[in-house]
N, C-alpha and C positions, 0 to 999 in steps of 0.2 A: 274139401274132401275130407275123410277121415285120416287117422294117424298111418293106417296101413296103405295109404293110397297109392304109394310107390310099387306096391306088391299085387294089387288087385285092380281089376276093373271096377269101377265105381257108376252105378247105376241111378240115376235120379230123375224127378219130374222138374226140368228146369223152367223157370219163368221166362216167356216169350221175350218180354221186356229186357230182361237182363242179357239174354243171347243177342238181342238186338243191339244193346249197348257195348257189348264184349267183343263182337265180329263183325266183319264187313259183310253186311247182308245186303244183296242186290236190291235195287228198287224195282218196282213192276215195270216200267218202261225199258229196262234193261233184259227182261226175261221175254222171250218170244210167246205171244200171246196163247199159241197152241199148247207150249209147255205149261205155261201157267193156269190154263183153264185144265188140264189134264191134273195137275196136282190139286186142285181145288176141288174138282169131281172126287178124286182119290181121298182127299182129308174129309170131305162131307160124308162120303159114303162108309169108308171103314176106318178113318183115322189114319196114323202111323204104322206102316207095315214093318219098321225096324225103328231103333232108337237113331237119333242124330248122333254122329260119333264125333268126340273131340278128343284129339290128341295133344298132350302136353309134353313138350321135351324138356326135361327137368333140368339140365345143364344150362339151358338158355331162358327157360320159363316162356320160350315162345309157344304158339298153340296153333291149331289147324282145325276147321270144322269142315265136315262134309255137309251136302245138301241145303247149302245156303237158301237155295229158291224156295225150298220147302219151309223155312222159317220164315221168309218173307210171306209167302201165301198164308200160313197160319196165321201171321200177325194181322193180315188183311181180313182174315175171317173172324178175327176176336178169339183164337183159341189162346187160352193164357198159360197153359203149361205144355211143354212138349217132352217127351221122353227121350232122354240123353244118356250116353254112357261116355265116361272119360276113361281114357287109356294114358299111361305115363310111360313115357319112352327116356332112357339116358342115351345121348348119343355118343358118349365118351367109351372107350374100350373098358371093359369089365377092370382090366390091370391097372387102369388110370384111376379107378375109383378108390383103391385101397392103399 
């Protein structure tokens, strides 16, 4: 992330392989077939409608990702890059930071 990542959203085209390595992405067998097929059709037809959102919690550096199923399907389709936005959140009260 850039120097100012604590102040801005950070948009990137993340490598699918990196997202697969950094986050718990479900296996195909754990996603209902109807949902898997619907996501696959959407990705093949128009791609991602919105970026995958990743939240980084600054005081703990824990992270959360939405739409993990989409990453699993994209990976199976050979999609190499995924539109991604990083959000940074401090979970401490502002008064605790200074």
